[in-house]
C-alpha positions as CSV (number, residue, x, y, z in Angstrom):
1,X,-93.9,59.2,-9.7
2,X,-93.2,59.0,-5.9
3,X,-90.7,61.5,-4.4
4,X,-87.2,60.2,-4.2
5,X,-84.6,61.1,-1.6
6,X,-81.3,62.8,-2.0
7,X,-78.5,60.4,-1.6
8,X,-75.6,62.9,-1.8
9,X,-75.0,62.6,-5.6
10,X,-78.3,61.9,-7.5
11,X,-80.8,64.6,-8.1
12,X,-84.4,63.8,-8.6
13,X,-87.6,65.2,-10.2
14,X,-90.6,66.0,-8.0
15,X,-94.1,67.1,-9.0
16,X,-96.3,69.0,-6.7
17,X,-100.2,69.0,-7.3
18,X,-101.7,72.3,-6.2
19,X,-105.3,71.3,-6.1
20,X,-107.1,68.3,-7.6
21,X,-110.8,68.5,-6.7
22,X,-112.4,66.7,-3.8
23,X,-109.2,64.9,-2.6
24,X,-107.4,68.2,-2.0
25,X,-110.4,70.1,-1.0
26,X,-111.3,67.7,1.8
27,X,-107.9,68.5,3.4
28,X,-108.4,72.3,3.4
29,X,-109.3,73.8,6.8
30,X,-111.7,76.8,6.8
31,X,-111.4,79.7,9.3
32,X,-113.6,78.0,11.8
33,X,-111.1,75.2,12.2
34,X,-113.3,72.5,10.5
35,X,-112.4,70.7,7.4
36,X,-114.0,72.1,4.3
37,X,-115.8,69.8,1.9
38,X,-116.2,72.6,-0.9
39,X,-113.8,71.9,-3.9
40,X,-114.5,75.3,-5.3
41,X,-112.9,77.0,-2.3
42,X,-109.7,75.1,-3.0
43,X,-109.9,75.7,-6.8
44,X,-110.3,79.4,-6.1
45,X,-107.3,79.4,-3.9
46,X,-105.1,77.5,-6.5
47,X,-106.2,80.1,-9.1
48,X,-105.0,82.7,-6.8
49,X,-101.6,80.9,-6.3
50,X,-101.4,80.6,-10.1
51,X,-101.9,84.4,-10.5
52,X,-99.1,85.1,-7.9
53,X,-96.6,82.5,-9.4
54,X,-97.3,83.8,-12.9
55,X,-96.6,87.4,-11.8
56,X,-93.3,86.2,-10.2
57,X,-92.3,84.3,-13.3
58,X,-93.1,87.4,-15.5
59,X,-90.3,89.3,-13.7
60,X,-87.8,87.0,-15.5
61,X,-85.4,86.6,-12.6
62,X,-82.9,83.7,-13.5
63,X,-81.7,83.5,-9.9
64,X,-84.5,81.1,-9.0
65,X,-87.2,79.0,-10.6
66,X,-91.0,79.1,-10.1
67,X,-92.9,76.2,-11.7
68,X,-95.6,76.9,-14.2
69,X,-99.0,76.1,-13.1
70,X,-101.5,74.8,-15.7
71,X,-105.2,73.7,-15.8
72,X,-106.0,70.2,-17.0
73,X,-109.6,69.0,-16.9
74,X,-110.5,71.7,-14.4
75,X,-107.6,70.5,-12.1
76,X,-104.6,72.6,-11.4
77,X,-101.2,70.9,-11.7
78,X,-97.6,72.3,-11.2
79,X,-95.0,71.4,-13.9
80,X,-92.4,68.9,-13.0
81,X,-89.7,70.6,-10.9
82,X,-86.1,69.3,-10.6
83,X,-84.7,69.0,-7.2
84,X,-85.2,67.8,-3.7
85,X,-86.6,69.7,-0.7
86,X,-84.1,71.8,1.1
87,X,-84.8,69.8,4.3
88,X,-83.2,66.7,2.8
89,X,-79.9,68.6,2.2
90,X,-79.4,69.5,5.8
91,X,-76.1,68.3,7.0
92,X,-74.8,67.6,3.6
93,X,-71.5,68.8,2.0
94,X,-73.5,70.2,-0.9
95,X,-75.3,72.6,1.4
96,X,-72.2,73.8,3.0
97,X,-70.5,74.4,-0.4
98,X,-73.5,76.0,-2.1
99,X,-75.1,78.0,0.7
100,X,-74.4,81.3,-1.0
101,X,-76.3,80.2,-4.2
102,X,-79.3,79.2,-2.2
103,X,-79.3,82.3,-0.1
104,X,-79.0,84.5,-3.2
105,X,-82.0,82.8,-4.7
106,X,-84.1,83.1,-1.6
107,X,-83.1,86.8,-1.4
108,X,-84.0,87.4,-5.0
109,X,-87.4,85.7,-4.5
110,X,-88.2,87.5,-1.4
111,X,-87.3,90.9,-3.0
112,X,-89.4,90.1,-6.2
113,X,-92.4,89.1,-4.0
114,X,-92.2,92.3,-2.1
115,X,-92.1,94.2,-5.4
116,X,-95.3,92.7,-6.7
117,X,-97.3,95.1,-4.5
118,X,-96.5,98.3,-2.5
119,X,-95.8,98.0,1.3
120,X,-98.1,99.8,3.7
121,X,-98.2,100.5,7.4
122,X,-101.1,98.8,9.4
123,X,-103.0,100.6,12.1
124,X,-102.3,97.8,14.5
125,X,-99.4,95.4,15.0
126,X,-99.9,92.0,13.5
127,X,-100.8,89.3,15.9
128,X,-98.2,86.6,16.3
129,X,-99.7,82.9,16.2
130,X,-96.9,81.6,18.3
131,X,-97.8,84.0,21.2
132,X,-100.9,85.1,23.1
133,X,-103.3,87.0,20.8
134,X,-103.1,90.2,22.8
135,X,-101.7,91.7,25.9
136,X,-104.8,91.2,27.9
137,X,-104.8,87.5,27.5
138,X,-101.1,87.3,28.6
139,X,-101.8,89.5,31.6
140,X,-104.8,87.4,32.7
141,X,-102.7,84.2,32.3
142,X,-99.9,85.7,34.4
143,X,-102.4,86.7,37.1
144,X,-103.6,83.0,37.2
145,X,-100.0,82.0,37.9
146,X,-99.2,84.9,40.3
147,X,-99.1,82.6,43.2
148,X,-95.9,80.9,41.9
149,X,-94.4,83.5,39.5
150,X,-92.6,86.5,41.1
151,X,-94.0,89.9,40.1
152,X,-90.7,91.0,38.6
153,X,-90.6,88.0,36.3
154,X,-94.2,88.5,35.2
155,X,-93.4,92.1,34.5
156,X,-90.3,91.1,32.5
157,X,-92.4,88.8,30.3
158,X,-95.0,91.5,29.7
159,X,-92.3,94.1,28.9
160,X,-90.8,91.8,26.3
161,X,-94.1,91.1,24.7
162,X,-94.9,94.7,24.5
163,X,-91.4,95.5,23.1
164,X,-91.6,92.9,20.4
165,X,-95.3,93.6,19.4
166,X,-94.7,97.4,19.1
167,X,-91.6,97.2,16.9
168,X,-92.2,99.4,13.9
169,X,-91.5,96.4,11.6
170,X,-94.5,94.6,13.1
171,X,-96.7,97.2,11.4
172,X,-95.0,97.5,8.1
173,X,-96.8,95.0,5.8
174,X,-95.1,93.5,2.8
175,X,-96.2,91.0,0.2
176,X,-94.6,87.6,0.9
177,X,-94.7,83.9,0.2
178,X,-95.9,83.2,3.7
179,X,-95.1,79.6,3.6
180,X,-91.3,79.4,3.2
181,X,-90.5,76.3,5.1
182,X,-87.8,73.9,3.8
183,X,-90.3,71.6,2.0
184,X,-91.3,74.4,-0.2
185,X,-87.8,75.1,-1.4
186,X,-86.5,72.7,-3.9
187,X,-82.8,72.4,-4.9
188,X,-81.3,70.7,-7.9
189,X,-77.7,69.7,-7.0
190,X,-76.9,69.0,-10.6
191,X,-77.7,72.5,-11.9
192,X,-77.9,74.4,-8.6
193,X,-81.4,75.5,-9.6
194,X,-83.5,76.7,-6.7
195,X,-87.3,76.4,-7.1
196,X,-90.1,77.8,-4.9
197,X,-93.5,76.1,-4.8
198,X,-96.9,76.4,-3.0
199,X,-98.0,80.0,-3.3
200,X,-101.5,79.4,-1.9
201,X,-100.7,81.3,1.3
202,X,-99.0,84.3,-0.4
203,X,-100.1,87.7,0.7
204,X,-99.4,90.5,3.1
205,X,-97.5,89.9,6.2
206,X,-95.5,92.0,8.7
207,X,-91.9,92.5,7.9
208,X,-91.2,91.4,11.5
209,X,-92.9,87.9,10.9
210,X,-91.3,87.5,7.5
211,X,-87.9,88.1,8.9
212,X,-87.9,86.0,12.0
213,X,-90.5,83.2,11.8
214,X,-89.8,81.3,8.5
215,X,-87.1,78.7,9.3
216,X,-84.6,79.0,6.4
217,X,-85.4,82.7,6.1
218,X,-84.3,83.5,9.6
219,X,-80.7,84.1,8.6
220,X,-78.7,87.4,9.1
221,X,-76.7,86.7,5.8
222,X,-80.0,86.4,3.9
223,X,-81.3,89.8,4.9
224,X,-77.9,91.5,4.2
225,X,-78.3,90.1,0.6
226,X,-81.9,91.3,0.3
227,X,-81.0,94.8,1.5
228,X,-78.5,95.2,-1.4
229,X,-81.1,94.5,-4.1
230,X,-82.8,97.2,-6.1
231,X,-86.4,97.9,-5.3
232,X,-88.5,100.1,-7.6
233,X,-91.9,100.0,-6.0
234,X,-90.6,100.1,-2.5
235,X,-87.2,101.9,-2.6
236,X,-87.4,102.8,1.1
237,X,-88.0,99.3,2.3
238,X,-85.0,98.3,4.4
239,X,-84.7,94.9,5.9
240,X,-82.7,94.2,9.2
241,X,-82.0,91.2,11.4
242,X,-81.0,91.6,15.0
243,X,-79.8,88.5,16.7
244,X,-80.9,89.8,20.2
245,X,-84.4,90.2,18.8
246,X,-84.4,86.7,17.6
247,X,-83.3,85.5,21.0
248,X,-86.2,87.4,22.7
249,X,-88.6,85.9,20.2
250,X,-87.5,82.4,21.1
251,X,-87.6,83.1,24.9
252,X,-91.1,84.6,24.6
253,X,-92.1,81.5,22.6
254,X,-90.8,79.3,25.4
255,X,-92.5,81.4,28.1
256,X,-95.8,81.2,26.2
257,X,-95.6,77.4,26.0
258,X,-94.9,77.1,29.7
259,X,-97.7,79.4,30.7
260,X,-100.2,77.6,28.4
261,X,-99.3,74.3,30.0
262,X,-99.4,75.6,33.5
263,X,-102.4,74.5,35.6
264,X,-103.1,76.4,38.9
265,X,-105.1,73.4,40.1
266,X,-104.0,69.8,40.4
267,X,-100.4,70.4,39.4
268,X,-98.0,68.1,41.4
269,X,-95.4,70.0,43.5
270,X,-92.4,68.7,41.5
271,X,-93.9,69.9,38.2
272,X,-94.8,73.2,39.8
273,X,-91.3,73.7,41.0
274,X,-89.9,72.9,37.6
275,X,-92.4,75.3,36.0
276,X,-91.2,78.1,38.4
277,X,-87.6,77.4,37.7
278,X,-88.1,77.5,33.9
279,X,-89.9,80.8,34.1
280,X,-87.3,82.4,36.3
281,X,-84.6,81.2,34.0
282,X,-86.4,82.6,30.9
283,X,-87.0,85.9,32.7
284,X,-83.3,86.3,33.7
285,X,-82.3,85.7,30.1
286,X,-84.8,88.2,28.9
287,X,-83.6,90.9,31.3
288,X,-80.1,90.3,30.1
289,X,-80.8,90.6,26.4
290,X,-83.1,93.6,27.0
291,X,-80.1,95.3,28.6
292,X,-78.1,94.6,25.4
293,X,-80.8,96.0,23.3
294,X,-80.8,99.2,25.3
295,X,-77.1,99.5,24.7
296,X,-77.5,99.0,20.9
297,X,-79.9,101.9,20.7
298,X,-77.1,104.2,21.8
299,X,-74.9,103.1,19.0
300,X,-75.1,104.6,15.5
301,X,-76.9,102.4,13.0
302,X,-75.0,101.4,9.7
303,X,-76.4,102.7,6.4
304,X,-77.4,100.2,3.9
305,X,-76.4,101.0,0.3
306,X,-78.6,99.6,-2.4
307,X,-76.9,98.2,-5.4
308,X,-78.1,99.8,-8.7
309,X,-78.8,97.1,-11.3
310,X,-81.1,96.9,-14.2
311,X,-83.8,94.2,-14.1
312,X,-82.3,92.1,-16.9
313,X,-78.8,92.2,-15.2
314,X,-80.0,90.1,-12.2
């Protein structure tokens, strides 16, 4: 049955296959960036996804739904899931009226995922895919553009990179869905059921990346809800969302994009002038927000109180 779209009043049913032999295996990309033609790798990955989803289902949390995965003729299938992708609800009255229900479901799922395995502190900060892989590569790129980028602006970009990469939450590793984009969150407007699918990428990720880099999860209200949920395995795990940190993340991503597309040779003067103007504008905004963060550090931080609730009361 093909996926149907949300028309504002009708809910639909959607089925998601999670691995069906060669047709799915041929779409899997291996670590070397080449397409894999080994179906066993995909089957192994879907078995892992089934293990994660089964563990999540076993928690018995009725705030959200995780489809049951079953094997049929050596092919893994997800059960039929009621609802439509969250993306199709953007801009609708339903989303405005039921935002709290969806945020609560996301918060419960994120909290339960983090409870499947204990958190730990990594030796090194987690690399961010949207940025340069390390400080040296960023520094070399800024040196290449040093003929047009002022030294103060280059230093500002480096300082922001160092500040964000060295945040304590970028070393605190938690177990997470790791693929929480709007197409993997299904909502049934008839029953207000929120379902989560596609657990193939589930695993450990930094709390920093989980907080700021997953579309619908980048919400201050969401993390306020998560912080109030009980945690047995990780009682000291405290989530926080800082709007100024998010702004720096977006600015650093913009700067990275501009630097990647800069060419010291063969760039027309008009494009070079535009590049310099964009970098200066980004650096000025970075300095302003960094100043606000320094002021925030001098203020006392609020204490988050966990709500004590038994598991079956959720």
